[in-house]
Each structure stands twice: as C-alpha cells, then as structure tokens.
C-alpha positions as CSV (number, residue, x, y, z in Angstrom):
1,M,-117.4,72.9,-26.9
2,T,-114.8,71.6,-29.9
3,K,-111.6,69.6,-29.2
4,S,-109.2,72.3,-29.6
5,L,-111.1,74.7,-27.2
6,T,-111.2,71.9,-25.1
7,T,-107.3,71.7,-25.1
8,S,-107.1,75.2,-24.7
9,F,-109.4,75.3,-21.6
10,E,-107.6,72.2,-20.0
11,S,-104.3,74.3,-20.7
12,F,-105.7,77.5,-18.9
13,Y,-107.4,75.1,-16.1
14,D,-103.8,73.8,-15.2
15,R,-102.3,77.4,-15.0
16,V,-104.8,78.8,-12.6
17,R,-104.5,75.4,-10.9
18,G,-100.6,76.1,-10.5
19,I,-101.5,79.7,-9.4
20,I,-103.3,78.6,-6.5
21,E,-101.3,75.4,-5.4
22,T,-97.9,77.8,-5.6
23,A,-100.1,80.5,-3.0
24,R,-101.5,77.2,-0.8
25,G,-97.8,76.7,-0.4
26,K,-96.9,79.9,0.1
27,I,-99.5,80.0,2.9
28,Y,-98.7,77.0,4.5
29,R,-94.9,78.1,4.5
30,E,-95.6,81.3,6.2
31,V,-98.3,80.0,8.5
32,N,-95.4,77.5,9.6
33,V,-92.5,80.2,10.2
34,V,-94.8,82.4,11.9
35,M,-96.1,79.8,14.6
36,V,-92.9,77.9,15.1
37,K,-91.6,81.5,15.8
38,A,-94.9,82.2,18.1
39,Y,-93.7,78.7,20.1
40,W,-90.0,80.0,20.3
41,Q,-91.3,83.2,21.7
42,I,-93.6,81.1,24.3
43,G,-90.8,79.3,25.0
44,R,-88.8,82.3,26.0
45,A,-91.4,84.2,27.8
46,I,-92.0,80.8,30.3
47,L,-88.2,80.4,31.0
48,E,-88.0,84.1,31.6
49,E,-91.0,84.0,34.1
50,E,-89.7,80.9,35.6
51,Q,-86.1,83.0,36.5
52,Q,-87.7,85.9,37.9
53,G,-90.4,83.5,40.1
54,D,-89.9,81.3,42.9
55,K,-86.6,78.9,42.1
56,R,-87.9,75.8,43.1
57,A,-89.2,73.2,40.6
58,E,-92.8,73.0,41.9
59,Y,-93.6,76.9,41.0
60,G,-92.0,76.1,37.1
61,K,-94.7,72.9,37.5
62,A,-97.6,74.9,38.9
63,L,-97.1,77.7,36.1
64,L,-97.3,75.4,32.8
65,E,-99.9,73.9,34.5
66,E,-102.0,77.0,34.9
67,L,-100.8,78.6,31.9
68,A,-102.1,75.3,29.9
69,E,-105.1,75.4,31.3
70,L,-106.0,78.6,30.7
71,L,-104.8,78.3,27.0
72,T,-106.2,75.0,26.3
73,Q,-109.7,76.6,27.0
74,R,-109.3,79.1,24.6
75,Y,-106.5,78.1,21.9
76,G,-107.0,74.4,21.5
77,K,-105.1,71.4,22.4
78,S,-101.7,72.9,21.1
79,F,-101.1,74.6,24.6
80,T,-100.8,71.3,26.5
81,N,-98.6,71.1,29.5
82,R,-96.5,68.8,27.5
83,N,-96.6,71.3,24.3
84,L,-95.9,74.2,26.7
85,R,-92.7,72.3,27.9
86,Y,-92.0,71.5,24.1
87,M,-91.6,74.9,23.6
88,R,-89.4,75.8,26.5
89,Q,-87.3,72.9,25.4
90,F,-86.9,74.6,21.9
91,Y,-86.1,78.1,23.6
92,I,-83.3,76.4,25.4
93,V,-81.8,74.4,22.2
94,F,-82.1,77.4,20.0
95,P,-81.8,80.3,22.6
96,K,-80.8,82.6,19.1
97,W,-83.7,82.6,16.6
98,N,-81.3,83.2,13.4
99,A,-80.2,79.6,14.1
100,V,-83.7,78.3,13.6
101,R,-84.1,77.3,10.2
102,S,-88.0,78.2,8.2
103,E,-87.9,75.1,6.1
104,L,-88.4,72.7,8.9
105,S,-91.7,72.2,10.6
106,W,-92.6,72.1,14.3
107,T,-92.8,68.4,14.2
108,H,-89.2,68.3,12.9
109,Y,-87.9,70.3,15.8
110,R,-89.8,68.5,18.5
111,L,-87.7,65.1,17.2
112,L,-84.4,67.2,16.4
113,F,-84.8,67.9,20.7
114,R,-84.1,64.5,21.1
115,V,-80.7,64.7,19.8
116,E,-78.3,65.7,22.7
117,K,-75.1,66.2,20.9
118,E,-75.3,69.6,19.3
119,T,-72.7,68.6,16.2
120,A,-75.5,65.7,15.8
121,R,-78.6,68.0,15.9
122,A,-76.9,70.5,13.4
123,Y,-76.0,67.6,11.0
124,Y,-79.7,66.3,11.0
125,M,-81.1,69.7,10.7
126,N,-79.1,70.1,7.4
127,E,-79.7,66.8,6.2
128,A,-83.7,67.3,6.3
129,I,-83.4,70.4,4.7
130,E,-81.0,69.6,1.7
131,C,-82.4,66.4,1.3
132,N,-86.2,67.5,2.2
133,W,-86.6,64.8,4.6
134,S,-89.8,63.9,6.1
135,T,-90.3,63.9,9.8
136,R,-91.1,60.1,9.0
137,T,-87.9,60.2,7.9
138,L,-86.0,62.2,10.2
139,E,-87.2,60.0,13.2
140,R,-85.8,57.1,11.6
141,Q,-82.8,58.4,10.9
142,I,-82.4,59.7,14.1
143,N,-83.5,56.1,15.7
144,S,-81.2,54.2,14.0
145,L,-78.4,56.1,14.7
146,Y,-77.6,57.5,11.1
147,Y,-75.0,60.1,12.5
148,E,-73.2,58.1,14.3
149,R,-73.1,54.9,11.7
150,T,-71.6,57.9,9.3
151,L,-69.2,58.3,11.7
152,M,-67.6,54.8,11.3
153,T,-65.3,55.7,9.0
154,R,-61.7,56.6,9.0
155,K,-60.7,59.5,11.1
156,E,-60.5,62.0,8.4
157,G,-64.0,60.7,7.6
158,R,-65.2,61.9,10.8
159,A,-63.7,64.8,11.2
160,F,-65.2,65.5,7.6
161,I,-68.5,65.1,9.5
162,K,-67.9,67.4,11.9
163,R,-67.0,70.0,9.2
164,E,-69.8,69.3,6.8
165,A,-72.4,70.1,9.2
166,E,-70.6,73.6,9.2
167,D,-69.6,73.9,5.7
168,K,-71.6,72.3,3.2
169,K,-68.5,73.4,0.8
170,E,-66.6,70.3,2.0
171,V,-65.3,68.2,-0.7
172,M,-66.6,64.5,-0.7
173,E,-64.4,61.4,-0.4
174,P,-65.8,57.3,-1.0
175,S,-65.0,56.8,2.9
176,H,-66.8,59.5,3.9
177,I,-70.0,57.9,2.7
178,I,-69.9,54.2,3.8
179,K,-71.7,53.1,7.1
180,D,-71.4,50.5,9.3
181,P,-74.0,48.8,10.4
182,Y,-76.7,49.8,7.4
183,V,-79.8,49.2,9.0
184,L,-82.6,47.7,6.4
185,D,-85.7,47.5,8.9
186,F,-87.9,48.7,6.3
187,L,-87.7,45.6,4.1
188,D,-89.4,43.4,7.0
189,L,-87.2,40.5,6.5
190,K,-86.8,38.0,9.3
191,A,-83.3,38.4,10.9
192,S,-81.9,35.1,9.8
193,T,-79.9,33.7,7.2
194,G,-82.3,31.2,6.1
195,F,-83.0,33.1,2.7
196,Y,-80.8,33.8,-0.6
197,E,-79.3,36.8,-1.5
198,K,-81.8,37.0,-4.7
199,K,-85.0,37.8,-2.0
200,L,-82.4,40.5,-0.2
201,E,-81.9,41.9,-3.6
202,Q,-86.0,41.9,-4.8
203,A,-86.4,43.0,-1.0
204,L,-84.2,46.2,-1.8
205,I,-85.8,46.9,-4.9
206,D,-89.2,46.6,-3.5
207,K,-88.0,49.3,-1.2
208,L,-85.7,51.6,-3.5
209,Q,-86.6,54.9,-2.2
210,E,-86.2,53.5,1.4
211,F,-82.5,52.2,0.6
212,L,-81.6,55.1,-1.1
213,L,-82.2,57.4,2.1
214,E,-80.2,54.6,3.8
215,L,-77.5,54.9,1.3
216,G,-77.2,58.6,1.8
217,K,-76.8,61.7,-0.5
218,G,-76.6,61.8,-4.2
219,F,-77.2,58.4,-5.1
220,S,-79.4,57.2,-8.5
221,F,-80.0,53.7,-9.3
222,V,-78.5,52.0,-12.2
223,R,-79.2,48.5,-12.4
224,R,-79.7,45.4,-10.9
225,Q,-77.7,42.4,-11.7
226,Y,-75.6,44.0,-14.3
227,R,-73.9,41.2,-16.2
228,I,-70.0,41.3,-17.0
229,S,-69.0,39.0,-19.5
230,S,-65.4,37.5,-19.9
231,E,-64.2,35.0,-22.2
232,G,-67.5,33.4,-22.3
233,N,-68.4,33.5,-18.7
234,H,-71.0,35.9,-17.3
235,F,-70.6,37.7,-13.5
236,Y,-73.4,39.6,-12.4
237,V,-72.9,43.0,-10.0
238,D,-75.9,42.4,-7.9
239,L,-76.8,46.5,-7.4
240,V,-75.5,49.4,-9.2
241,F,-76.2,52.9,-8.3
242,Y,-74.2,56.1,-9.3
243,N,-73.3,59.1,-6.9
244,Y,-73.7,62.6,-8.8
245,I,-71.6,63.9,-5.8
246,L,-68.7,61.8,-6.1
247,K,-69.3,61.4,-9.8
248,C,-68.5,57.9,-9.5
249,F,-70.3,54.1,-9.9
250,L,-71.4,52.3,-6.4
251,L,-71.4,48.2,-6.8
252,I,-73.2,46.4,-4.3
253,D,-72.2,42.7,-3.5
254,L,-75.1,41.2,-1.3
255,K,-74.0,38.1,1.2
256,S,-76.6,36.7,3.0
257,G,-73.8,35.2,5.5
258,E,-70.1,35.8,6.5
259,L,-68.2,37.5,4.2
260,N,-65.1,35.6,2.9
261,H,-61.9,35.8,0.3
262,Q,-63.9,34.9,-2.8
263,D,-66.2,37.7,-1.7
264,I,-63.6,40.5,-1.7
265,G,-62.0,38.9,-4.8
266,Q,-65.0,38.9,-6.9
267,M,-66.1,42.6,-5.9
268,D,-62.3,43.8,-6.4
269,F,-62.6,42.1,-9.9
270,Y,-66.0,43.9,-10.6
271,V,-64.3,47.3,-9.6
272,R,-61.4,46.9,-11.9
273,F,-64.1,45.7,-14.9
274,F,-66.2,48.9,-13.9
275,E,-62.3,51.3,-13.9
276,D,-61.4,49.9,-16.9
277,Q,-64.6,49.4,-19.2
278,L,-67.4,51.7,-18.6
279,K,-65.6,54.6,-15.9
280,Q,-66.2,58.1,-18.0
281,E,-63.9,60.7,-18.4
282,G,-64.7,62.8,-15.7
283,D,-65.7,60.3,-13.3
284,N,-63.9,59.0,-10.0
285,S,-63.2,55.5,-8.9
286,T,-65.4,53.2,-9.0
287,I,-66.6,51.8,-5.0
288,G,-67.4,48.8,-4.0
289,L,-69.2,47.7,-1.2
290,I,-70.0,44.2,0.1
291,L,-73.3,44.0,2.3
292,C,-72.5,41.0,4.8
293,T,-74.4,39.6,8.1
294,E,-70.8,39.3,9.7
295,K,-67.1,40.4,9.3
296,D,-64.2,38.4,10.0
297,K,-61.8,40.9,11.5
298,T,-58.9,39.1,10.2
299,I,-59.9,38.5,6.8
300,V,-60.4,42.4,6.5
301,K,-56.9,43.1,8.2
302,Y,-54.9,41.1,5.6
303,S,-57.2,41.8,2.4
304,V,-57.8,44.9,0.2
305,L,-60.4,46.1,2.6
306,S,-57.8,47.7,5.1
307,E,-56.6,50.0,2.6
308,G,-59.9,51.6,2.8
309,K,-59.6,53.6,-0.6
310,Q,-62.2,51.9,-3.4
311,I,-63.8,48.4,-1.3
312,F,-65.5,48.4,1.6
313,A,-67.3,45.8,3.8
314,S,-70.0,46.9,6.5
315,K,-72.7,44.8,8.0
316,Y,-76.9,44.7,7.5
317,K,-79.3,44.5,10.2
318,L,-82.5,43.6,9.3
319,Y,-84.5,44.9,12.4
320,L,-83.7,48.1,13.9
321,P,-81.5,47.2,17.6
322,D,-81.8,48.7,20.9
323,E,-80.6,51.7,20.7
324,K,-77.8,51.2,23.8
325,I,-77.3,47.9,21.7
326,L,-76.2,49.7,18.3
327,R,-74.7,52.4,20.4
328,E,-72.2,50.4,22.0
329,E,-71.8,48.1,18.9
330,I,-70.7,51.1,17.5
331,R,-68.5,52.4,19.9
332,K,-66.7,49.1,19.8
333,E,-66.1,49.3,16.3
334,R,-65.0,52.5,16.7
335,D,-62.6,51.8,19.4
336,L,-61.0,48.7,16.9
337,L,-60.5,51.1,14.1
338,E,-59.1,54.0,16.5
339,R,-56.3,51.6,18.3
340,E,-55.4,50.1,14.4
341,Q,-54.9,53.5,13.1
342,D,-52.8,54.4,15.8
343,L,-50.5,51.3,15.6
344,Q,-50.1,51.9,11.6
345,E,-49.4,55.7,12.5
346,G,-47.2,55.0,15.5
C-alpha cells in the first residue's frame, strides 16, 4: 500500500471509528436513561405497595427482603435489599419523573440522595450537569460542603446561589465566586505551616485540574509567578487566572501563615496594576484573592477587605475536616457576617 493510500485509509479508518464511538456513546446514554427510569418506577411500586399493605415497619422490611431475594436470583446483584432501598428513596426524593435529568447516572443520583436540603441538591445536580462532573467529583464536592462554602458571601451572594439553581441566566458578581474556606485536600500536604508558599504553589500547579474545580465555574489558568516591574523593582503574583463568565482576571497570592496588612497592601497593588496595564476593553474589574491559614477579624474589618468588591481573603485547609466541624465553622462565619451587615444597615 502506497504512502498516499495509507494516509487515505487512516482518514477512512478514523471516520468509521468515529461512527462507532458516537453510536456507543448514544447506546450508553440511552441504556442509562432506561435503567434510571426503571429504578424510579421500581421505587414508586415499592412505596405504593407499602402504602396498600400493613402500616407497620416490619411489613416494609419483609417486603424488601423477599423481593430482593427473588430479583437477585433472577437478575443479579443490582437488586439487593440495599439497592431496592435506594430505589425507594429515589422516588421519595424525586416524586416527579420530569424532575429527573437524563444526563446523570444512577451513581450520581445515589450521591444526591445524601443531600437533605432541596436547594443544595438542585444546585449540585445543575453543577454536575453543566460542569460534567464525574461521580467522584460530585462526591468530593458534597463531602467538602461546596454549596455551603459558596454561600459564605454577602447576603446578595447567598440569595444569588438560591436563584442560580432555578435560573441559570443570573448575572454573576465577583463576590459570588469566592468561597471561605477553600478545601485543598487533594494536594496531600500535611496540615502545618512548616512549608513555604512555593511548595504550596507547586502543589497547586501539579493538581491544577482539581484546583480549577475547587475555584468554581469559568476559570482558565493564565500563568504562575506573573512578573510586575516598577522602576527597577520586580514583584510576582503567585497565580493568575481568567474567568470567562465574569470576564475578568483573578489574582491569587498564597500565604502559609496568618494574613497581615502587608499582604493586603501587596494585593491591592497587584489589582491596581492589572486594572491599569493589563485589563482589556470589555473586561470587568480584576479580583484579588489572598489564600491564608488564618484571618485576623480586626485586620479584615479595617482594610479594603471589608468593602468586599475586588479584594478578598479566604482561609484554606489542607485536609477535609470532619463534616460537623466544617459545618460549625461555616455557621459561625455566616453568623458573624450577618451581624456585621445588620449593624451597617441599621
């Protein structure tokens, strides 16, 4: 076979392979939709049978045990007692079939069952679809209280999140994308301050995909150690990103210790430089984010951070804390923000 024929054949082969891969993808999606609907219908049938039968809990338990035994003998392990309970829960959580989205797999839905709050569940479901989250990513976001951490913004930001789950046309503001804290457990770094910012920066670059997921939607990486020169002096922004939804730069400065005034002043300088020298026509205001291990409330209160417009400071954690501890920390931060805002408004 000549070289030209070989090239032609390779093109032909790629075309045929593309047809097969497309067909396989369609088959998988169609099978997924059919099976998810079957599980929903089984859940409905179980609940209806329980409602018609004995009202005691023992009846429902015996019903599932007997049904699971017969179905697993005939159809395999997909219909164990445990999975039948999941199907029953599926119907309880999603009583209307038109609320079930075909883009998600059965494993996605099993993870969503764990989310008790309806607004949070709707948010995770929409994010999983729009951002094409794998089941592993969805599980991590739920475990790290991604929704609750996103709510750690100003009052209008929290209201935005609730509306966003229902209306994806909502216009985003800079404060809506900042979470506190950021959970960087995927870096596998020990929870101590005995390392330099360079090590943290390198770890984030090595796990850039995971960090982009933690940052949120719309981010693309621009550069690390972005140099800014001024009259012979050189300064370096640790990490620079661009958000195509907000149409603006995000500058990140990493601190392995507690936040101080110098850190805030330095970030203010970076933001002002980008605003004057690098922002393009059509871009929105540059955002500065300082990631630190601790924040002094007084420093935050009496600095540009209190304005909450362009410069923010968030804590980061190098491990996934116990859910109760993380929820309590988020609650305290939220209560503090609300008290401060009530005082300002009063």
